[in-house]
N, C-alpha and C positions, 0 to 999 in steps of 0.2 A: 344539361349542356354537356358535350362531349369535349374530353380533355385531349389534346395531342402528348402521346406517350415521350417522354425526354430519353434520348439515348446518348452515351457519353462518346461523341465522336472525336472530340478533341481533348482528351484528358491529358492534364499535364503530370509530369512527375513532381514527387514532393520537392525535391531540390529547385526544381524551376518554380514551383507554385510560392516557394518561400521567397525567392529572389523577386518575384513579381510583386508580392505583397511589401517588402522592403523597400523596393525601389517607387513604389506607387505612395506610399505613406510614410515611409522612415523620415522623410525631410519635414514632416508637419510639427513645428516646435510646440511645446507645452508652455503654458504660462507659468510665471514665478510667483510664489507665494511665501510669505514671512510665518514662521511657527515657533513656538518655543522649543529650546534645545531639547528637552525631554521628548517632544512630541516629533522629532525630527528622525527619529530611530526607525530604519527601514527606508528613508528618503535619501535622496542623491542632492548634494550641494549645488545650487545653480551658479555660486561664484565663490572664490576663494576667501577664507576668513583668516584674519590676523588676529593676535591675542591682544586684547585691551589692557589685561593685568599680567604680571609675572607671576609664575608660581614655582615656590613661595613667594610671596612680596617682601618678605623679610627673612633674615638670618633665624634658623630655627633649629632649636636642640633635636637631635635624632635619636638621642637616647635619654633615659632617666640619669640623672647624676649631678655633677656641679661643673658649671660653667668657668672657665679659666682664660687667662691670657696665656697662650701656648708657651711663650718665651718665660714665663714665671715658674715652670715646670720642669724646666732644663736642669739637667743634674742630678735629678732624682733617682735614687737608686735603693735596693733592698738594703745595701749596708750603709746608705746614706739618705735615709728619707727626709722629705721635704713637708713641712707645716703650712698649711694654709689658712687664711684668716677668713672666715664667713663673713660676707657683707664687706669685705676689704678687696680681696684677690681671688675670692671664690665664692660662686652664688649658686645655691640649689636651684636645679630646674627639672621639668618634666618633659618627656618625649611631646615635640609639636610647639612648644613656648617658645617666644621671642627670646633671643640670645642678649643677655644685659649688656649695655654700653662696653665698649673697651674689651670684650671677651672675643675670642676666636675658636674656641675648642671646647670639647665637653668631655670629662673624665667619666667614665662609667660607674655607676654607685657602687657595685661590686667590687671595684678597684678603690674604694676609698675607706680608710679608716677614721672613724670618728672619735675624736679625743674628747669632745665635749661641746657643748651648745655652740661655742664660737670657733673651735679648731677641729680641722680635719688634717689627716697625713697620706702622703702618696709615697709609692715606692717605684713609680716609672714616670717617665716625661710623656707628653702627647706633642703632636706637631698640629700645626696651624691648620684649622677647619676639620680637625678630626673629630668625627660624630655630630658633624654640623650638616644641615642642609641649608646651603647658601641661597641667597636671594636668587631667583630665576634659574635654579638648577634643574627645573623640569620644564618651565615655559618662560621665554623671556617676552616681553610687553614689545609689540609691533611684529613680531616675526610670524611669519605664515603657518599657520596651525594645520589647516587642510586646503588641498588644491580644488578646483572645482570638479564636479563630477564623482566627488568622495562620497562613497555610501556610508551612511551614519549609521554606527552599530552602538549598542548600551554601552559600549567600552568608550566611545567617543563623547558621550554626554557628560563623563566626568572631566574631560580634556576640556570641554567648551565651556561648562560653567566654572572650572577653576580659572579659565582664561579671561572671564568677563564676557563672555559671548552667550546671553540668556536668550537671544533669538537669532535664528539664521534663516537665509533666502534658501528654500529648496525648489525642486521642479513639482508643479502641481501632479497629484495623482491623476492618472489617466480616467477620465469618466466613460463607464463602460454601460450602455443600456442592452439588457436581455429583453428579448420580446419572444414569449413562448407561444406556439400556436398548435393548433389540431383540435378538431372536432371531437375527438374522441377521448381527449384529454379532461382531467377534472383536477380542481385546485384542492389539496388535502385541507386548507384552512377553511374552505367554503363548502364542503361536500363530505357527509359522513363515509370515511372509508368502507365501513361494513355494509353500504348500501349501494356498492358498485354494482353497475348492471354488466352484463357480458358485452366485451368490446370496449367499454371504458378503462382508462388507464390513469393512474396518478401521475401529474404531471411533476418530475423530480429533476429533470435535466438543468432547467433554469436555476437551481439552487445550486447544483454541483458546479455548474459553471461560475456562478457568482462568488462562490468560496475559492475557487481555482484563480478568477481574477485578483481577489483580495491577497492570496499568496504569492501573486506575481507582482504586487506592489501598484494595483488598481483599486478603484472604487465601482460598485456596481448597482444600478437601478433596476429592478425586475418591474417590468409593467404587467397590465393586468393580461390574463390568457385571453387569446383570440380565436375565434373560431376560422375554419379554412374558407376565408374570403380574401382574394389578392388585392381588392380595392381597400378593405381594412388593414391589411398588413402593410401594404404601401404607404397609408396614410400615417401608420404608427412610425414606419422608418423615416419618413420626411420630417415628422414632428420631432423625432428624437435628435436626427442631425440639426434640423433649425434650433434647437434649444441648446446645442453646444456638445453634443456627446462625442467624443474622441474615437470609439469604435461602436457599432451596432452588431448585436448578434440575434437573428432569427433561430429560434430553436425549434426543429421539426418542419415538415413541409419541403425538405431537400432530400430528392430521391432520382431515381431513374423511372419513377412510375408514371401513372397518367395524371397525376395530381401534385406537381412539384409547384406549390404556391409561393415558396421562398424565391424561386428563380424568376417567376412572372413578377412577384411584386418588385423585385429589385430593378428588372428590367424596365418596369413601367415608370420609376422615377430615378433612374441612373443607368450605369452599365455594369455588364457581367466581364469580369476580367478572367475568372478561372472557374469552371463547372466539371467537377470529376477530376479526382488525383488517384494516380496510381499507387494508392495504399490501402491497406485492409489492416483494421476497420478505418472508416473514414472517407473512403471512396466518393461519397455524394456532396462533400464539402462545396461550398460556393465561395468565391471572392467577388464581392462587387464593390463599385464606388458610386456614392449619392453625394452630390455637392462637394465633392473632395474628400468625403470622409469614408472611411472603409467599414463596408456591411458584410458580415460574413453568414452565410447560410449554414447552419450545423444541422448536421443528420439526426434524426430522431432517436437511433439507438443509443443506449448510454454509453457502451464503450466506444462508438463510433464518434460521439460528440466530445468524449474526454482526448482521444485521441488527435481529432481535429484540432482542438484546442492547445494542446501542448505542441502540435506541430507547426501550428501557423499562428494563431493568435498570440500564444505566450512569447514567441520571439519579438513580434510587433510591440508587446506591452514593455519587454525588457528593452528594446531599443529606445522607446519614446521615454521610459523613465530613465535612461542613462546608466541601465545596470546591465552587467554582464550576465549572460544566459547561464545558469548554474547547470553542470554537465553530471549526469549521475555516475558514481563508478561502475566500471564494468570488470566483469570478471571470465574467465574461461569456464565453462560448464560442459558437463557430458550429457545428453539427453537420454532420457532411460529408454526411450524408443524411437523410431524414425517419426520425423515431423515432415510431412508434405506441405507443399505451397504450388501456389498458382504462378508460371511464368508470366511476367509483364506487370506485376504487381508486387510492390515492397510489403511484405505483412509483418505485422508486430504480434507476437506470440508470446502470450503471457503463460508464464511458467511458475512452478514451485520450485524452490532450491533448497538442498539440504547438504551438509557436508557428511560423505560417508568416507570414512577413512582419510586418505589425503586428496581426496577427489570432490568437487562441488558437481552434484548431479541434479539434473532439472527434468521435470516431467510438465508436460503441457496440461493447461487448463483447457476447459471448452472453448471453442473458437468463435462461437456466436456474437455478434456485435451486441446483442440485446442482453446478455447475460453480464450483469453488473458485478455479480460475484467473481467474475473471471478476473477482475482488476482488484477487487478488495481482498481476495485471498492470493494474489499474486506476490512473489517475492521479486521477480525480475520480469524483464522482458526481452525476448530475443528477436532482433531485426533479420528477416530473409530477406536478402536483396532480390531486386525484380529479375535478374538474370537466373535465378537459382529455382528448381523444382521442388526445394525442401533440403533438410538435413538427413542425412543417411544415419541410421543407428550405429553409435560406437563413434561418430566423428565429432570432435569438440566444436563447440560454438561461443561467441562472445554474447554475454547477457547484460543489460543495464539493471542494476540494484535498484529495487525499490523499497527495500529494508536495509538496515545497516548490517554489516558481516557479523557484529557479535551476535544478532538474533540469529542469523541463518546458523552460525556455527553452534547454536543450542538447539536446533531445531532437529528431531527424530523424523526419519524419513519412512513412512509406511506405505508400501505399494501392494497391491492385492485386491481381495474381495471386498465389497461395500459391508458394512454393518453400522446400524444407527448406534452402536454402543462405543464405536471409535470416536464420534462427535462428543460422546459424554466424557471418555477417558481423555480426549484433548482438552476439555474444560476442567476436569478434576484435576489432570497434571498441571496446568496452571495455578489452580486453587491451591495446591499441596506443595508445589515447588517453585512458582513464581518465575524463575529463570528459564525453564525449559517449555518448549511447544512442540505440538505433534502435526505433522504435514502427512495429510493421507491422500492417495491418488488410487481410484478406483479402475482397475484394469482387469479384474476377475482373479479367481484364486490362481488359475494356470499362469496368468501374467506375473503374478506375485511371486512364484516358485520360480519364474524364469529371471525377474529382476533380482532375485537372491543369488540365482546362479551367476549372474553377470555382476553382482557386487556392487548394484546401484541403490540398495536401500538398506535401513538398518533392521527391518522385519516385514514380514510380509502376512496378510490375513487370508486364511485358507480354510474353505470346508468341502473338500473334493472326496465325493463317495466313490469306494471302491464296490461296483456292482457285484462282484464275486463273492467278497466277504461280508460285505455290509457295513464295513469300517470306515472311518475318514481320516485322509491325509497322509497317514504313514506310508502307505503304498506308494503314493504318488511321489513322496519325498524321497525313497528309496530307488525309486525308477528315475527320476530327472535329476536328483542330486546325490548320485552315488560317492563322490568324491569330494562333496562339500559338508564338513562338520557342521551340525546344527542343532539347536535346541528348539523343542516344540513345547509352547506353554498354551494350556487351555484357557481360553476367554469364556466363552458361554455355550450354553446350550440353548437353542432357539427354536420356537415353532415355525415351520416354514409352511405354506399352505396358499391357497387360492384367495386372492384379494378381488372383490366383486362390488359393486354399488351397494350403498345401504338398502336393506330390504331384500337383498338377491332378487332384483326384478325377472330374471330370467330363470329363475330356479336352478342354479348351476348346483351341482351334488358333488362332483369330483372331476378329476382328470379326464375320466371317460366322456365328459361332456363338451370336451374342446373341439372335438370333429363336428358338432352340430352346425348346421349351415348358417344359423341365426346369431352365431357367436364369433366374436373376433378377440383374437389373444394380443397381447403385449409381450414380448419376451425379453429376457436378458441376453447380453452379448455371448458371443461362443467364447468359450474357455472359463466362463463364469461357473462356480459351482452350483448354482441354481438351473443353469442351462443344462448342465450335465444330469442334475437330478430329473429335471422334466424329462430329458431324453431316455433316461432310465425307465421313468415310468410308462412313458409312450410305448416304449419297447416291450415292456412287460405286458401291456394292455393290447399290443399289435396293431397300433395307431401309427399310420405313416405320417410324419411332420408336413408334408406337403398337402395333406388333406385339411389341415387347419389354418383357418385364415388368420392372417397377422403373425404366424410363425417366423417371419422374417423380419418384422419389424421390431428393433431391439432399442433397449435403454441400458444405461450402465450403473442405476443404482436401484435399490427396493423403493426409495422415496418416489424416483422418477416412474416406475411402473405405478405407484398408488396413485400418483398424480394425472396419468394417463387414463386411468380407471375413473378417477373423479371426473375429469373433464369430458368423458364420453367418447374420447378418441379409442378406448378398447372397452370390452366388455368384462374382461377378466384378465389377470395376468398373476404369475407365480412369485411370492414374495414372503418377507416375513411379516408375523402378526403386528409386531410395533408399528411398522408403515401403514398398515391396513387402520390401525387404532388412531395413530396420529391425524388421519384426514376423515375420521368418523366414517370408515367403509366396513363392509362386513369381511368376514374371514372364516375360509374351511378348511381345517386343520388337514395336512398331508402327512407331515413326518416332523418328528424333533429332531434336529441335527446339530452336529459338533461343528463349533467355530473355533479356531485355534489361531495364535501368532507363531509364526516360524522366525526364528532370529538366528543368523549365522553365528557360529561359535567364536569367532573373532571379534563379535561386538558383544557378546553375552555379559562378560565381565565389566564393561565400561560402567562408571558411575551412573550416567545417564540412563542406561538401560536397567540398571537396578533400581533406580528411583521410579522408572515407570512400572516396573513389576511391583514395587512395593504399593503404588496408586492401586493397580489392579486387584491387590489381594486386599485392600482396604475396605473396612464397613461402608464409608461413605460412598464408595464407586457402587459396590453391590447394591447398596440401597437404591441407588438412582436407576440403577439397569433393572431392578425389580419393578420399578415404578412404571417402566415403559410398556409393562405387558409382554408376554410370550415369551419371557427369559427365565432361565434358571441358572443359578450361580453357585450351586454346591459343590463343583468342583473349580470354581474360578482360580486361577493364578498355580494350577496344579502343573508342574513340570512333567511331561509325558514322555519326552524325549530328551 
């Protein structure tokens, strides 16, 4: 069966799409239900509540001591102390106890001199109601405690119970039905993940959306995974709406491709209000209406579906729940490099953020909508308006924080060459210090040196080979950073070589084989130490780069190179031994190279930098590095410059 390809001819702006959603569905009232006061936390009161009891409902002692009639103490003075009779005009009380009849004040026990079992002496008077919690001091019976639409917090529970309000009426939680779809999807609970076939993908988006619904105040029901069948999806939507769902989300099947099942299913049983939004990620999102209920077509890529939820569904949930939509804190950040964007599309760029000196610096993470780690690793999001083509280098931008500032302030920013030991260092740093974290961005060794020059990082990973001397890093540092005082700390020696499939089916022996017609290379990005090493060896062998298939195909990390070889996208790539070993690939050694950490002198004496250097020199870190394979730690921690 041929499918008509969908093209977004009438895309809506995000602002317009939000307006359409709220106007179409914002007036749909949620039913009211009665719950216990403790269970009301996180809910919104459906009606005002008035206190049944006063709190306290009796006069209570606010201190340990003796209860008295204040008038009986008047005239007491150190030169004229007064004696009071226990059980007559004075009574021992503890904090919170009922005040005895005819008493209206409490003298603190430390101000009482005990004469004997029946007499006490005081040297100062008290005034009426001193150290007493009067009846109704906190809450007076019949007074309004909370107005309608009040969000119930854990603090409110104490007030409700103290006022005799053991049950309250709240808005019912919106019921959201999530329908995962996709013939390529498999359910992790019903399918052994280790038996995945090429093309099969574990369905995770429905679970992510479900937990986002809960966090937004709703409750969700995940339906069984459906194949790509328009009639089946349409029937599932109709069934969910007929059973009282307040919102339905179809996960997957929403795109500009030839098989947009979500759109066709909604169109079959309802109407399409929005198809395509000028936002990235999240452009394919659909807003539909079926029997008056909102039905959303959520994109299949993880980051797209998260963004579509946060920008379209979450505001509707907040409105239905009667809750204000929480606004993330915003801060000014300085991007570490230019961030390009498309005109006409509002783009949500995920970034890592760290405080370097008195500035917050941000490094863009991979932009792919299918890369869930670009949101799990993000500290914030920069929104680039549709009328801009991006953010130029050195131009401040506003970022919405995904993590608290306290965590960002304790983040050490590493920009430069990628190495697997940085991941170990980040984990070991957390294990040994707890309060510090490491944020690394992979822009190549040269990019790391330039980041140090611009003052946008705490340290840079580098392994730049000087072709003339055969030494690493020092020559480049002196050339690029002649006026920047720095320290160079040795991290590891590592084996660099050719990564090939297990068994080396094409019998690659060395760099000299890269220009063979039957071999395709996956390269590292320009400016990386690995790329410089490859170009150096090609020059030695008099091999022209344009004779190598795949020379211009680039990846930014050693693990990405190894993954490309594992997938069959390339026959060979230059990378570290640890990356090959991690994915079960073969490795042909080329060189043992030096990988160092470059630290600006201005940061070197910071307590956090000294803590990370202590971790670098520690036995646990060195042991973990050794277990990766292909590393040598004899000089790890040595200060070179």
